[in-house]
N, C-alpha and C positions, 0 to 999 in steps of 0.2 A: 471206271467213270472217268474222265479226264478233267484237269481242275479247273477249266473255262464253264463247265456245266454246274452252276450254283444251285445247290438245294433248294427247293421252295420255302422251306422252314427257315432258311438262313435269309432269304429275300424278305420274307415277311417279317420277321424278327427286327431286320436292320431298318426297314421302314418304319416299324412301330418305334423303335428307339429313336429314330429320327424326329419322327411326329411328336411323341412325348416329349422331347427335349426341347422341341420348338415352342409347343404350346406352354409348358412349364417356364421357360424362359421368358416368353411374352407376358404370361399371367404374373410372373412374379417381377419383372422389370419394373413396373409402377411403385413397387414397396422399397426401391432403392433410393434415398435421397441422400445428398454429400455429407448432412449431418449425422445420419445413423446408418450408412451402409455396413460398418462393420460392428456396429451395437446389436442390430438384429440379424446378424449372418445373412445380409441380402447379398453379398458380393459372392460369399461361399454357395448359397442356393443356385445363384446363377452359373457358378462354374462345374457345379454337378450336373445341370442342365445342358451345357456346351459339353460336357464330357458325355453325355448320352447321345448326343448329335455327332459328335467324332467317332463314337464308338460304332454307330449305326454306319457311317460312311465308310469306315474301313472294313467293317464286316462285311458289305457290299462289294469291297475290292478284293476280300479273300484273304484279309489278314489274321494270321492266329492269334495274335496278342488282344485284337478286339474282341474276340469271343471271349476271353479270360476276363477282360476288364469289364464286359457286360454282366458278367456273374458276378465279379466283385461289386458293381453299381448295384445290382438288385439284392444281393447279401448287406449292404450298407443299409439299403431302405429296410431290410427285416430289423435288423438293428435298430434304426430308428423308429421304426413303428413299435418295438418292443417298449420303448419310452411311452408309447401313448395308450395303446389300449390292445387288448388281447385280440379283438376282431382284426384290427389292421396288422397284427402280427401274423395271424392267421392266414389272412389274405396275401399278403406279401409272401410269406412262406410257401404258399401254394403257387405264386407266380415265379418263384426262384425255382420249385421244383420243376415246373412246365418250361422253363428257359432252360435249365440245366439238360433236361431231357432232349430238348428239340437241338440244342447246341452240341450236344456230345455223344449223338448217336452214330454208329459206325460209319455211316454214308457220310455225314457231315465230317468227321474226323479224316476220312480219307480225303475229302474235298481241300480241307486245310492243310493236311499233309503234303497233298499233290501240288497246291499252290505254293508252298514255301520252299519246294526243293527244285 
């Protein structure tokens, strides 16, 4: 497989991260006010959402670091959900497993290895 033949799973996950980041950014943006941006972690939530968009965009471009950062992004959400409820932790943990499976299959790894050489 040549490096320019992006696997479908990479394309789907990249666009999913771009969409989730965009929707999250827009939905959380109205909670940011000059007086409470840092008090309620509004800025940090937006940074995490922008990170999802950036990861998706660079995943589309075939950058290996983006797939690792996507895995860190979802792992971060597993940890955050553990602070809330067991059901959220289970759901995010399952999402982590699915994302890891689709981003680290041999064909996908070969795609990223070929892209970076």
